[in-house]
C-alpha positions as CSV (number, residue, x, y, z in Angstrom):
1,M,-11.2,3.7,17.0
2,V,-9.3,4.4,13.8
3,S,-11.0,5.6,10.6
4,F,-9.6,5.5,7.1
5,E,-9.7,8.0,4.2
6,I,-8.7,6.4,1.0
7,S,-8.4,8.4,-2.2
8,V,-8.0,6.7,-5.6
9,S,-6.9,8.5,-8.8
10,D,-7.2,6.7,-12.1
11,N,-8.1,6.9,-15.7
12,Q,-11.1,4.5,-16.0
13,E,-11.1,4.9,-19.8
14,I,-7.7,3.2,-19.9
15,F,-7.6,0.9,-17.0
16,P,-9.9,-2.0,-16.4
17,I,-9.8,-1.5,-12.6
18,K,-12.6,0.2,-10.7
19,S,-11.5,2.7,-8.1
20,E,-14.3,1.5,-5.8
21,N,-12.6,-2.0,-5.8
22,I,-9.2,-0.5,-5.0
23,E,-10.7,1.6,-2.1
24,K,-12.4,-1.5,-0.7
25,E,-9.2,-3.6,-1.0
26,A,-7.1,-0.8,0.7
27,A,-9.7,-0.5,3.5
28,L,-9.6,-4.3,4.1
29,I,-5.7,-4.2,4.2
30,L,-5.7,-1.2,6.6
31,E,-8.4,-2.7,8.8
32,Y,-6.5,-5.9,9.2
33,V,-3.2,-4.2,9.9
34,F,-4.7,-1.9,12.5
35,K,-6.4,-4.8,14.3
36,N,-3.2,-6.8,14.3
37,E,-1.2,-5.7,17.3
38,K,1.9,-7.6,16.2
39,I,2.1,-5.9,12.8
40,L,1.2,-2.5,14.3
41,A,3.9,-2.8,16.9
42,E,6.5,-3.4,14.1
43,S,5.2,-0.4,12.1
44,V,6.2,3.2,12.3
45,L,2.9,3.8,14.2
46,N,4.1,1.9,17.3
47,G,3.8,4.3,20.2
48,H,1.7,6.8,18.4
49,N,-1.7,7.9,19.7
50,L,-4.2,6.1,17.5
51,V,-7.3,6.8,19.5
52,N,-9.9,8.5,17.2
53,A,-7.2,8.8,14.5
54,T,-8.0,9.2,10.8
55,V,-5.5,7.5,8.6
56,S,-5.3,8.6,5.0
57,V,-3.8,6.9,2.0
58,D,-3.7,8.2,-1.6
59,I,-3.6,5.6,-4.4
60,V,-2.8,6.4,-8.0
61,L,-3.3,4.0,-10.8
62,T,-1.1,4.9,-13.7
63,D,0.8,3.7,-16.8
64,D,4.4,2.6,-17.3
65,E,5.5,5.9,-18.7
66,E,4.4,8.0,-15.7
67,I,5.8,5.5,-13.2
68,R,9.1,5.4,-15.2
69,E,9.4,9.1,-14.9
70,L,8.7,9.0,-11.1
71,N,11.1,6.0,-10.7
72,A,13.8,8.0,-12.6
73,S,13.2,11.2,-10.6
74,Y,13.0,9.7,-7.1
75,R,15.0,6.5,-7.3
76,A,17.4,7.2,-10.2
77,Q,16.1,4.1,-12.0
78,D,15.0,5.1,-15.5
79,K,12.6,2.2,-16.1
80,P,9.0,1.3,-15.2
81,T,8.3,-0.5,-12.0
82,D,5.2,-2.1,-10.6
83,V,4.6,0.0,-7.4
84,L,6.1,3.0,-5.8
85,S,5.3,4.3,-2.3
86,F,5.9,7.8,-1.1
87,A,5.6,7.7,2.7
88,L,4.8,10.9,4.6
89,F,4.7,9.5,8.0
90,A,7.3,6.7,8.0
91,D,10.2,9.0,8.6
92,S,9.1,9.8,12.1
93,V,10.6,7.9,15.0
94,E,9.2,10.0,17.9
95,P,5.8,8.9,19.2
96,R,3.4,11.7,18.9
97,S,-0.2,12.5,18.2
98,L,-1.0,14.8,15.3
99,P,-3.4,17.8,15.2
100,G,-6.9,16.5,14.8
101,G,-5.7,12.9,15.0
102,E,-4.8,12.9,11.3
103,I,-2.2,10.4,10.1
104,P,-1.3,11.0,6.4
105,L,0.5,7.8,5.5
106,G,1.3,8.8,2.0
107,E,0.8,7.7,-1.6
108,V,0.9,4.3,-3.4
109,I,1.4,4.5,-7.1
110,I,0.7,1.3,-9.2
111,S,1.5,0.9,-12.8
112,V,-1.6,-1.0,-14.2
113,E,0.4,-1.8,-17.3
114,T,3.2,-3.6,-15.4
115,A,0.6,-5.2,-13.0
116,K,-1.2,-6.6,-16.1
117,K,2.1,-8.0,-17.5
118,Q,3.0,-9.6,-14.1
119,A,-0.5,-11.0,-13.7
120,D,-0.3,-12.6,-17.1
121,E,3.2,-14.0,-16.4
122,N,2.0,-15.5,-13.1
123,K,-1.2,-16.7,-14.6
124,I,-3.4,-14.8,-12.1
125,G,-6.0,-12.1,-12.4
126,L,-5.2,-8.4,-12.6
127,G,-7.2,-7.9,-9.4
128,E,-5.1,-10.3,-7.5
129,E,-1.9,-8.8,-8.7
130,T,-3.1,-5.3,-8.0
131,R,-4.1,-6.4,-4.4
132,F,-0.6,-7.8,-3.9
133,L,1.0,-4.5,-5.1
134,L,-1.4,-2.4,-3.1
135,C,-0.6,-4.3,0.1
136,H,3.1,-4.1,-0.6
137,G,2.8,-0.3,-1.1
138,I,0.7,0.2,2.1
139,L,3.2,-1.8,4.1
140,H,6.0,0.5,2.8
141,L,3.9,3.5,4.0
142,L,3.8,1.9,7.4
143,G,7.6,1.7,7.5
144,F,8.3,-1.8,6.3
145,T,11.2,-1.7,3.9
146,H,13.4,-4.3,2.3
147,P,17.0,-3.1,1.8
148,D,18.2,-6.7,2.1
149,E,17.0,-10.3,1.7
150,E,16.2,-10.7,5.4
151,S,14.0,-7.7,5.6
152,L,12.4,-8.6,2.3
153,E,11.5,-12.0,3.7
154,V,9.9,-10.3,6.8
155,L,7.9,-7.9,4.6
156,L,6.7,-10.7,2.4
157,Q,5.6,-12.8,5.4
158,I,3.6,-9.9,6.7
159,Q,2.2,-9.2,3.3
160,N,1.2,-12.9,2.8
161,E,-0.5,-12.9,6.2
162,V,-2.5,-9.8,5.4
163,L,-3.5,-11.0,1.9
164,L,-4.6,-14.4,3.2
165,A,-6.6,-12.9,5.9
166,I,-8.5,-10.4,3.6
167,K,-9.0,-13.2,1.1
168,N,-10.6,-15.3,3.8
169,L,-12.8,-12.3,4.8
170,S,-13.9,-11.7,1.2
171,E,-14.9,-15.3,0.8
172,K,-17.2,-15.3,3.9
């Protein structure tokens, strides 16, 4: 059985998103992915020993200025973006089990400012846009990338499947 440790850092005085909601959404996303053999088989965790594993994800809610600085430093793009992922585990190709069964997937950073702009443009709620970005970031941590249109389409199909499934779970 896999367990999840989710850490959320935010500034609740600035952002209208509760960290508890983000933790809940991240847990639902991870639970779905880890129960879906097809998605798991396509991820970087395929072949890894997941028995009694603890998977950790750090989530940071920030503003456009901070994400712009990170985007400039790590991606050489001096502009804000909606989500960045820093995968700790996705670079491994050799199946292995980790000491203590810990799997640190990495960090997802979401600009709440950009998420709000995109939500307004798409006429959806901030929560829905944040869920979309969170799922996208977590899938990146699991090794799903999109260097071309074909791989972007695959990632978006998986992302839509996950989002639809957790939406249906939330409505029950």
